[in-house]
KEPA-990824 format. One record per residue: residue in three letters; x, y, z of N, C-alpha, C in turn. Coordinates in steps of 0.02 Angstrom, whole numbers, padded with zeros to 5 digits, always signed. Example, Ala and Ser with C-alpha at 12.3 -4.5 7.8 and 13.67 -1.06 7.14 Angstrom:
2
ALA+00660-00284+00390+00615-00225+00390+00660-00165+00390 SER+00642-00112+00354+00684-00053+00357+00645+00002+00394 
This chain:
177
PRO-00797+02647+00461-00806+02643+00390-00774+02565+00356 ALA-00812+02528+00316-00805+02479+00300-00737+02464+00270 TYR-00701+02480+00250-00618+02481+00217-00565+02537+00262 GLY-00520+02499+00259-00456+02528+00273-00426+02582+00219 PRO-00385+02631+00240-00347+02687+00208-00341+02654+00139 ASP-00321+02582+00144-00279+02569+00089-00336+02504+00036 ASN-00391+02548+00042-00456+02501+00026-00457+02424+00034 THR-00438+02398+00088-00431+02310+00116-00489+02325+00136 VAL-00511+02259+00158-00580+02259+00189-00539+02208+00273 GLY-00571+02216+00329-00568+02195+00390-00507+02207+00433 ARG-00467+02174+00456-00407+02178+00508-00355+02214+00475 PRO-00330+02264+00511-00261+02288+00487-00202+02230+00451 PRO-00156+02239+00449-00123+02171+00430-00078+02194+00480 ALA-00051+02124+00523-00038+02120+00579+00067+02107+00555 GLY+00124+02143+00573+00180+02118+00561+00215+02141+00512 PRO+00233+02100+00466+00281+02113+00389+00229+02083+00333 ARG+00176+02069+00343+00131+02053+00310+00136+02110+00251 ALA+00092+02104+00195+00051+02142+00153-00014+02148+00138 PRO-00027+02203+00121-00104+02211+00134-00154+02170+00115 LYS-00209+02156+00132-00270+02106+00106-00291+02152+00050 GLU-00306+02114-00024-00307+02137-00092-00368+02125-00072 THR-00409+02064-00047-00488+02032-00076-00503+02014-00024 CYS-00584+02025-00026-00611+01979+00047-00624+01904+00032 ASP-00568+01900+00119-00578+01799+00111-00656+01793+00155 ALA-00656+01707+00167-00731+01689+00208-00736+01717+00262 GLU-00692+01753+00295-00690+01774+00354-00713+01832+00358 ASP-00707+01880+00337-00710+01937+00299-00769+01925+00266 ALA-00798+01907+00247-00877+01897+00203-00905+01908+00251 ARG-00892+01838+00320-00940+01827+00356-00957+01884+00421 ARG-00895+01945+00411-00892+01981+00459-00934+02056+00415 LEU-00929+02059+00364-00942+02089+00342-01049+02091+00325 VAL-01062+02012+00310-01115+02008+00332-01162+02031+00369 SER-01122+02000+00424-01163+02008+00488-01170+02077+00490 THR-01132+02117+00487-01121+02181+00504-01169+02237+00442 GLY-01184+02190+00401-01206+02244+00342-01181+02272+00289 ARG-01132+02269+00283-01094+02286+00234-01058+02252+00177 THR-01040+02287+00136-01026+02243+00081-00949+02254+00060 ALA-00918+02217+00001-00834+02229+00002-00849+02238-00057 PRO-00790+02266-00098-00784+02284-00156-00752+02237-00227 THR-00797+02232-00261-00797+02183-00319-00743+02190-00331 GLU-00689+02243-00348-00612+02236-00374-00585+02308-00342 PRO-00524+02288-00300-00529+02310-00261-00452+02355-00284 THR-00459+02423-00266-00408+02507-00294-00353+02474-00314 GLY-00313+02496-00331-00242+02493-00324-00220+02427-00323 ALA-00246+02368-00364-00229+02312-00359-00165+02301-00397 PRO-00119+02265-00396-00077+02250-00464-00118+02222-00520 ALA-00085+02242-00573-00100+02200-00634-00092+02142-00640 GLY-00116+02087-00662-00101+02038-00678-00044+02035-00730 ARG-00007+01986-00771+00032+01968-00807+00012+01972-00864 GLY-00010+02015-00898-00022+02024-00982-00077+01980-00994 SER-00127+02026-01041-00198+01984-01078-00141+01938-01120 GLY-00081+01918-01149-00063+01862-01189-00051+01822-01140 ASN-00021+01811-01070+00001+01748-01038-00079+01724-01035 LEU-00116+01780-01001-00159+01744-00977-00206+01706-01033 ALA-00205+01724-01105-00244+01695-01145-00189+01591-01183 VAL-00141+01628-01155-00085+01544-01152-00126+01514-01105 LEU-00116+01541-01014-00134+01495-00989-00192+01451-01005 PHE-00253+01511-01000-00301+01475-01037-00297+01448-01077 ALA-00269+01435-01127-00279+01373-01183-00247+01303-01156 VAL-00185+01313-01118-00152+01255-01090-00203+01223-01042 VAL-00227+01263-00990-00258+01245-00944-00346+01195-00965 THR-00347+01239-01047-00409+01196-01065-00387+01149-01087 LEU-00330+01122-01123-00336+01075-01165-00312+01024-01125 ALA-00269+01026-01060-00268+00977-01037-00325+00970-00960 LEU-00387+00975-00974-00446+00984-00917-00483+00928-00988 LEU-00474+00947-01056-00513+00910-01126-00467+00847-01118 LEU-00392+00848-01095-00380+00787-01110-00374+00758-01077 GLN-00399+00761-01008-00399+00724-00959-00486+00681-00945 SER-00523+00727-00970-00602+00702-00960-00601+00672-01039 ARG-00566+00655-01093-00579+00634-01140-00538+00568-01126 ASP-00500+00564-01088-00465+00495-01065-00494+00485-01010 ALA-00538+00485-00973-00574+00482-00936-00666+00417-00955 THR-00657+00429-01011-00697+00415-01055-00704+00369-01120 ILE-00638+00365-01153-00614+00354-01213-00625+00251-01212 VAL-00597+00240-01152-00586+00178-01148-00648+00125-01158 ALA-00703+00172-01127-00776+00126-01150-00805+00106-01209 THR-00766+00152-01250-00773+00130-01332-00721+00083-01361 ALA-00681+00055-01316-00636+00014-01352-00632-00036-01282 LEU-00685-00060-01256-00677-00081-01209-00679-00181-01240 HIS-00718-00186-01294-00702-00249-01332-00667-00255-01355 THR-00626-00213-01390-00535-00221-01423-00513-00253-01367 LEU-00495-00216-01288-00483-00229-01239-00463-00316-01229 GLN-00522-00315-01221-00554-00385-01213-00514-00435-01237 ASN-00537-00429-01320-00495-00474-01366-00403-00486-01356 ASP-00391-00404-01363-00330-00401-01396-00285-00406-01285 LEU-00308-00397-01259-00260-00438-01195-00299-00486-01169 ASP-00322-00536-01208-00393-00605-01168-00397-00587-01102 THR-00440-00570-01103-00477-00555-01040-00542-00538-01033 THR-00577-00537-00984-00657-00545-00963-00688-00460-00988 VAL-00729-00461-00999-00776-00383-00996-00767-00378-00914 ASN-00790-00394-00867-00782-00344-00823-00694-00330-00809 TRP-00641-00394-00806-00573-00359-00797-00575-00285-00847 ALA-00595-00279-00898-00584-00248-00945-00637-00176-00914 GLY-00661-00195-00888-00703-00122-00872-00688-00081-00805 TRP-00639-00145-00777-00607-00102-00719-00571-00043-00734 THR-00541-00041-00806-00507+00025-00818-00522+00065-00840 ILE-00603+00071-00812-00657+00122-00814-00661+00151-00753 THR-00668+00105-00717-00688+00099-00632-00636+00134-00618 ILE-00577+00104-00632-00507+00113-00576-00493+00208-00572 TYR-00525+00227-00660-00470+00281-00686-00523+00312-00604 ALA-00594+00316-00619-00647+00360-00590-00611+00373-00493 PHE-00600+00318-00498-00620+00289-00410-00545+00354-00388 VAL-00476+00317-00430-00440+00371-00409-00433+00428-00424 MET-00474+00446-00470-00455+00540-00486-00510+00556-00413 VAL-00573+00538-00399-00606+00556-00347-00580+00550-00270 LEU-00511+00509-00262-00489+00493-00206-00416+00545-00210 THR-00405+00560-00273-00325+00596-00279-00351+00678-00304 LEU-00411+00700-00293-00428+00760-00306-00418+00811-00253 PRO-00427+00808-00188-00406+00841-00132-00343+00834-00101 VAL-00290+00797-00167-00231+00773-00101-00191+00831-00186 ALA-00243+00812-00226-00195+00880-00284-00183+00951-00264 ALA-00249+00962-00258-00268+01049-00224-00222+01057-00170 ARG-00219+00994-00114-00178+01045-00045-00115+01035-00074 LEU-00088+00976-00118-00007+00992-00130-00008+01039-00179 SER-00065+01067-00229-00053+01130-00264-00069+01201-00207 ASP-00083+01209-00140-00092+01241-00111-00005+01250-00073 ARG+00026+01183-00072+00092+01175-00038+00173+01188-00081 LEU+00131+01167-00156+00189+01189-00162+00181+01222-00229 GLY+00141+01239-00234+00131+01287-00293+00075+01269-00356 ARG+00031+01310-00377-00003+01275-00422+00022+01254-00483 LYS+00082+01302-00506+00136+01285-00573+00166+01211-00579 LYS+00209+01205-00536+00234+01176-00517+00179+01098-00523 VAL+00136+01090-00483+00100+01033-00462+00091+01014-00522 PHE+00053+01076-00597+00033+01075-00654+00080+01022-00688 LEU+00141+01054-00708+00177+01037-00749+00205+00966-00713 VAL+00213+00933-00644+00222+00877-00636+00143+00825-00667 ALA+00099+00855-00663+00052+00819-00665+00044+00820-00759 VAL+00054+00864-00773+00065+00854-00877+00139+00795-00876 GLY+00180+00790-00832+00232+00762-00890+00209+00690-00834 GLY+00173+00662-00786+00155+00622-00761+00079+00582-00803 PHE+00055+00640-00824-00014+00577-00854+00017+00586-00921 ALA+00069+00603-00961+00071+00601-01002+00141+00513-01023 THR+00152+00514-00950+00198+00447-00971+00176+00385-00939 ALA+00107+00416-00908+00070+00364-00909+00011+00346-00936 SER+00008+00366-00979-00031+00381-01043-00006+00312-01074 LEU+00086+00342-01085+00132+00285-01136+00134+00223-01122 LEU+00129+00250-01061+00137+00180-01019+00066+00105-01035 CYS+00006+00169-01023-00062+00122-01041-00063+00112-01102 GLY-00041+00133-01159-00032+00090-01242+00020+00059-01237 LEU+00080+00043-01180+00108-00008-01196+00110-00083-01157 ALA+00044-00070-01114+00022-00136-01092+00023-00188-01121 THR+00016-00253-01095+00016-00295-01129-00021-00341-01093 ASP-00056-00330-01015-00084-00370-00971-00128-00332-00915 ILE-00200-00356-00914-00252-00296-00909-00228-00268-00841 HIS-00196-00321-00784-00192-00300-00745-00121-00259-00738 VAL-00077-00242-00775-00045-00192-00775-00072-00100-00805 LEU-00132-00121-00864-00160-00084-00873-00214-00059-00818 ILE-00220-00104-00786-00271-00039-00707-00212-00018-00678 ALA-00177-00024-00663-00129-00008-00628-00105+00052-00666 THR-00086+00046-00730-00071+00131-00762-00126+00184-00773 ARG-00188+00145-00795-00236+00190-00789-00254+00194-00708 ALA-00224+00191-00643-00238+00220-00573-00176+00295-00572 LEU-00126+00265-00596-00082+00330-00607-00088+00379-00643 GLN-00115+00371-00736-00159+00398-00730-00178+00430-00716 ALA-00236+00431-00711-00295+00438-00648-00263+00490-00593 ALA-00214+00486-00565-00175+00519-00519-00165+00583-00523 PHE-00133+00582-00582-00100+00647-00609-00137+00678-00643 GLY-00201+00655-00651-00243+00697-00725-00280+00733-00663 ALA-00299+00710-00592-00336+00753-00551-00294+00810-00540 ALA-00228+00831-00541-00196+00871-00542-00207+00959-00589 PHE-00241+00917-00655-00249+00943-00686-00312+01011-00660 THR-00352+01002-00620-00428+01003-00604-00410+01056-00564 PRO-00422+01130-00559-00436+01182-00523-00489+01163-00462 SER-00461+01148-00417-00499+01125-00360-00518+01167-00298 ASP-00450+01229-00301-00495+01269-00218-00494+01326-00251 ARG-00531+01372-00202-00555+01434-00210-00521+01493-00243 LYS-00447+01502-00251-00393+01534-00271-00399+01516-00349 SER-00410+01470-00372-00383+01445-00438-00444+01453-00495 THR-00501+01460-00454-00568+01479-00481-00575+01528-00525 ARG-00548+01572-00484-00523+01625-00541-00493+01631-00568 LEU-00518+01666-00644-00453+01646-00687-00412+01750-00695 ASN-00376+01703-00661-00317+01765-00635-00238+01733-00643 SER-00189+01745-00677-00150+01717-00691-00109+01726-00645 SER-00111+01785-00587-00049+01798-00539-00059+01738-00474 HIS-00121+01699-00495-00132+01635-00455-00079+01567-00477 LEU-00099+01561-00532-00083+01499-00551-00028+01512-00592 VAL+00021+01557-00608+00100+01550-00668+00126+01551-00597 
């Protein structure tokens, strides 16, 4: 049969590990090669932590992602003001946008790895605190070089807002909380 006695897919658990509740990539390849399919919802799966917690979690993560994405582009509207207030050229003011995008791309995989190793909740909370602190430092910057450095720091923390691994792309509070 395609499923074990506890409706799991694939090999039986080895040692003290709990039985698998979902199909991972290796199991999916094995099932496809044999022509079998995996269940979409495992029976007997533990319930989430409640729909109320899931709604709050969704709202918090959505707000964080909205702040991060807005922050990535909002500086474009202020380039002329940055140029005048910080007494710099438009090229240096443009680096505030460039460095944010560059650091964001570099730190996304690092943030995903840290989330896997340390836990999504811990990394997310540190990212929120770091992002807020970096945003404050950006607002207090009186020099273009300091602003560029704090924008890089802001992007590094903002990257940890983005759910970037296969486990956190499903809306399941037990993986994120």
